[in-house]
Every structure is written in structure tokens, then in C-alpha cells.
GUGUMI-825443 format. One record per residue (C-alpha): residue number from 0; residue in three letters; x, y negated, z. Coordinates in steps of 0.05 Angstrom, whole numbers. Layout:
# residues N
  pos  code       x       y       z
  NUM   ALA       X       Y       Z
...
***
This chain:
# residues 258
  pos  code       x       y       z
    0   MET       4       4      -7
    1   GLU      69     -44      18
    2   ALA      82     -32     -52
    3   GLU      21     -31     -93
    4   GLU      12    -102     -56
    5   GLU      85    -136     -81
    6   TYR      67    -112    -151
    7   SER       5    -128    -155
    8   LYS      18    -188    -192
    9   PHE      59    -136    -253
   10   GLY     -13     -98    -271
   11   ILE       4     -42    -215
   12   MET     -60     -21    -191
   13   LEU     -64      47    -140
   14   ASP    -122      93    -143
   15   TYR    -114     145     -82
   16   PHE    -135     224     -87
   17   PHE    -144     254     -10
   18   TYR    -149     332      11
   19   ASP    -148     372      75
   20   PHE     -91     412      98
   21   ASN    -108     480      64
   22   ALA    -101     501      -6
   23   ALA    -174     497     -33
   24   SER    -176     428     -10
   25   PHE    -124     420     -47
   26   LYS    -138     460    -111
   27   GLU    -209     414    -118
   28   ALA    -165     346    -104
   29   ILE    -125     378    -166
   30   LYS    -188     377    -211
   31   GLU    -203     311    -210
   32   VAL    -137     280    -216
   33   ILE    -126     329    -282
   34   GLU    -184     292    -301
   35   TYR    -160     225    -285
   36   GLU    -136     177    -333
   37   CYS     -69     138    -305
   38   ASP      -7     118    -333
   39   ALA      36     147    -274
   40   LEU      23     198    -214
   41   LEU      54     187    -141
   42   PHE      55     259    -118
   43   ALA      72     301     -57
   44   PRO      70     374     -72
   45   ILE      50     401       1
   46   PHE      21     476     -29
   47   TYR      84     497     -69
   48   GLU      65     559    -119
   49   GLU      -7     508    -135
   50   SER      36     450    -142
   51   VAL      73     482    -190
   52   ARG      18     499    -239
   53   PHE     -12     435    -228
   54   LEU      50     400    -254
   55   LYS      53     452    -310
   56   GLU     -14     437    -329
   57   PHE      -9     350    -314
   58   GLU      61     355    -358
   59   LYS       5     351    -416
   60   LYS      -9     284    -406
   61   ASN      63     250    -409
   62   VAL      70     214    -363
   63   PRO     124     196    -309
   64   VAL     107     238    -247
   65   VAL     149     223    -174
   66   MET     144     272    -111
   67   ILE     154     244     -46
   68   ASP     161     295      20
   69   SER     180     355     -12
   70   ASP     215     365     -79
   71   ILE     206     423    -134
   72   LYS     264     442    -158
   73   SER     249     480    -227
   74   SER     208     407    -247
   75   ASP     246     356    -284
   76   HIS     208     297    -253
   77   ALA     231     248    -201
   78   TYR     228     259    -125
   79   VAL     243     213     -62
   80   GLY     252     246       7
   81   GLN     291     280      46
   82   ASP     340     336      35
   83   ALA     306     396      73
   84   PHE     362     438      72
   85   GLN     400     369     104
   86   SER     355     362     151
   87   GLY     358     437     186
   88   TYR     430     425     185
   89   LEU     423     365     220
   90   ALA     388     399     280
   91   GLY     430     457     281
   92   ARG     492     401     289
   93   LEU     440     372     344
   94   ILE     432     445     383
   95   SER     506     450     374
   96   PHE     515     403     423
   97   ALA     513     436     489
   98   GLU     552     475     545
   99   LYS     601     528     527
  100   ASN     565     577     564
  101   GLU     518     634     523
  102   ARG     455     594     498
  103   GLN     398     623     471
  104   VAL     366     592     408
  105   LEU     293     595     403
  106   ILE     265     577     332
  107   PHE     178     568     354
  108   LYS     145     569     277
  109   ILE      75     538     303
  110   ALA      53     547     213
  111   ARG      -7     546     188
  112   GLU     -21     547     117
  113   ILE      26     498      90
  114   GLU      75     523     125
  115   SER      91     570      57
  116   THR     125     495      33
  117   SER     188     499       6
  118   VAL     215     442      58
  119   TYR     192     493     115
  120   LEU     235     546      92
  121   GLN     295     501      76
  122   ARG     303     471     151
  123   ILE     300     543     175
  124   ASN     352     557     129
  125   GLY     394     505     128
  126   PHE     393     512     202
  127   TYR     418     579     206
  128   SER     473     550     156
  129   TYR     496     514     196
  130   PHE     526     564     252
  131   LYS     539     603     200
  132   ASP     593     556     177
  133   HIS     621     542     246
  134   GLN     620     610     266
  135   GLU     670     590     322
  136   LEU     601     569     358
  137   THR     599     651     373
  138   ASN     564     635     445
  139   PHE     501     616     401
  140   LYS     448     672     404
  141   PHE     367     661     359
  142   SER     306     695     370
  143   GLU     236     666     321
  144   ILE     162     666     353
  145   THR     113     652     300
  146   ILE      42     633     324
  147   LYS     -16     602     286
  148   ASP     -49     535     287
  149   SER     -53     501     342
  150   GLY     -22     556     377
  151   ILE     -16     537     449
  152   ASP     -68     587     477
  153   GLN     -14     636     438
  154   MET      41     619     481
  155   ASN      67     648     550
  156   VAL     120     622     603
  157   GLU     147     701     589
  158   MET     165     669     509
  159   PHE     220     619     551
  160   SER     247     658     587
  161   GLY     325     652     584
  162   ILE     320     600     530
  163   ASN     355     537     529
  164   SER     343     501     462
  165   ILE     279     499     422
  166   PHE     284     483     344
  167   VAL     210     480     321
  168   PRO     220     460     239
  169   ASN     151     415     230
  170   SER     115     365     274
  171   ARG      91     407     313
  172   ALA     132     395     365
  173   TYR      89     365     408
  174   ILE      52     432     420
  175   VAL     103     460     453
  176   ALA     120     401     505
  177   GLN      60     405     529
  178   PHE      68     474     548
  179   LEU     133     461     577
  180   GLU     101     399     617
  181   GLU      28     446     641
  182   ASN      78     502     669
  183   ASN     130     461     696
  184   ILE     188     494     656
  185   LYS     251     439     649
  186   GLY     319     438     628
  187   LEU     309     464     554
  188   ARG     339     414     490
  189   VAL     276     417     445
  190   ILE     288     382     372
  191   GLY     224     372     319
  192   TYR     210     325     269
  193   ASP     170     260     253
  194   LEU     142     213     297
  195   LEU      76     224     306
  196   ASN      47     193     374
  197   GLU      53     262     405
  198   ASN     117     272     396
  199   ILE     135     198     407
  200   ASP      95     210     479
  201   TYR     138     276     507
  202   LEU     202     241     463
  203   ASN     193     187     520
  204   LYS     180     237     581
  205   GLY     251     274     563
  206   THR     209     331     543
  207   ILE     224     329     471
  208   ASP     307     310     468
  209   PHE     313     290     389
  210   LEU     254     272     332
  211   ILE     293     279     261
  212   ASN     255     221     222
  213   GLN     244     227     150
  214   ARG     209     158     142
  215   PRO     142     174     105
  216   GLU     124     104      95
  217   ARG     197      85      51
  218   GLN     190     146      15
  219   GLY     121     114     -10
  220   TYR     143      45     -14
  221   LEU     207      79     -56
  222   GLY     158     126    -103
  223   ILE     113      64    -125
  224   ASN     177      16    -141
  225   TYR     212      80    -187
  226   LEU     146      78    -231
  227   TYR     147      -6    -233
  228   LYS     213      -7    -254
  229   LYS     198      63    -304
  230   LEU     136      35    -330
  231   VAL     146     -46    -322
  232   LEU     218     -60    -333
  233   GLN     228      -5    -371
  234   GLU     300      15    -331
  235   GLU     320      82    -317
  236   THR     336      96    -245
  237   ASP     360     157    -206
  238   HIS     320     221    -218
  239   THR     331     232    -151
  240   GLN     329     179     -76
  241   TYR     352     220     -18
  242   ILE     320     181      43
  243   PRO     375     177      96
  244   LEU     358     225     167
  245   GLU     347     185     226
  246   ILE     362     217     297
  247   ILE     307     186     335
  248   VAL     313     201     415
  249   LYS     276     155     472
  250   GLU     327     109     478
  251   ASN     324      93     407
  252   TYR     256      87     394
  253   PHE     220      17     383
  254   PRO     151      23     360
  255   LEU     135     -22     300
  256   ARG      96     -85     314
  257   LYS      59    -123     276
***
């Protein structure tokens, strides 16, 4: 919306298509987008397989496409967003800042339908790759737990027995933090993603130690900026723009004020 306001004087107008976070709703939105006449598309390919099929169909329109949030490597479209693998690698580095005694690390996957995405899997792969690349860190041991949806009713105290650190590879670290707080489980390092209000609450309380922020508002702005340069200025620019990964702790979080 900020980019639209800035570039509206050059004829840039945006229309929005929304869907719920499930594949059925996504497919319905796709049908509308296919039929819609536009000069360019800004697109978040949350559902990987459906997005690949959609892009193959949409390419017939022969208009520029920019993806945000996650990338489809097999396509030739522009991408603005995080390097998901690198963000997982960064999480591994943050976990490694610990005492030299044995550390039990739990990868806590609170999954729903969209977590079949490449972003989710790339973060986990990047996390493990950090420790593969630093084999001197022999004192770290890993385990995984997967629960569905909000999941707090599926959690129990035994899951955290002997655990020192927790990596949540999506935006739901607050669910783990809520359980830890309610059960008075302390002393665990928790790392997650995204500046959701719930995550910020537990960051400020000290239950979550680190949040990796991918600045979604910046992704949206730069995506429209890319299309403005492409359509209006007829400029060629880099197809891939990675957003710097921000490490947020309670001491450096300052909420935006209007």
C-alpha cells in the first residue's frame, strides 16, 4: 500500500486477491487471478505444488511476475524475500552460542497444511547444515516433534525433559512459549520467526530469546518497486533481491509508531 501511494502518480494501481490459509481457498483465488486482466503480478507462493501449476498457466499472459515470501527455483520470475536456507543456518548459529556441556536441541514443528512449503523445509535444512559445517560442535544432539495446527493441547511436559534449546521453524514460537510459561518450565533457549504480536509478548517476557524477522512489509514494497521499474521505467534490475535477516531480541525491539 505504501508503494501504491508512492507510485500512483505514475499510473500504478493495485487490486488484491485474498484467500484463507488452506489449499482449497488458494485454488479458488487462483481461478479469479487467471481470469483477471493485469499488467503484472505480485504473488506469495505459499502452497508450493499449487503455485507451480498456477504459474505455468499464468505465464500464458506474458506479464512480469514477482514472488515474495518464498521462491520457486524452477521459475524464471523475480523474487524478493528471505533466503530461507540461510535463515535456518542463522538459527543454527544462534543455537550454537551455548555452554560447552552437552546441549539437547528440539526442533518443534507446529505444522498445518501450508507447512509443506519449500520455505519451511529450507529453514530446517539450513539449520541442520550449520551443524554439519561445524563438526567441532559435537556436544549438540537433536530431536524433532511435530504437532498439528495450534497444538497446545497436544503438548506435554515430558516433551521438554532434558531439552536445552528449541528451534521453531515458523511463526508459531509463541505456542511453545505459552506452554513453557503455563507449566513453569524455565531456562530453555527458544528461537522462532516473525514479529507477530504474540511472539513479541513472549520475547519481552524473556520466554522467547530470538526472533528472526524477514520484514514482510519491505518485501511488498520492493516487489511493487521492481514492477514499477519494469513497467514504467523499462529498466532491467536484479531478478533476485534478498532481504537482510534481522535478529530481534527484547533489547533491540522497538515497535513502529505512527
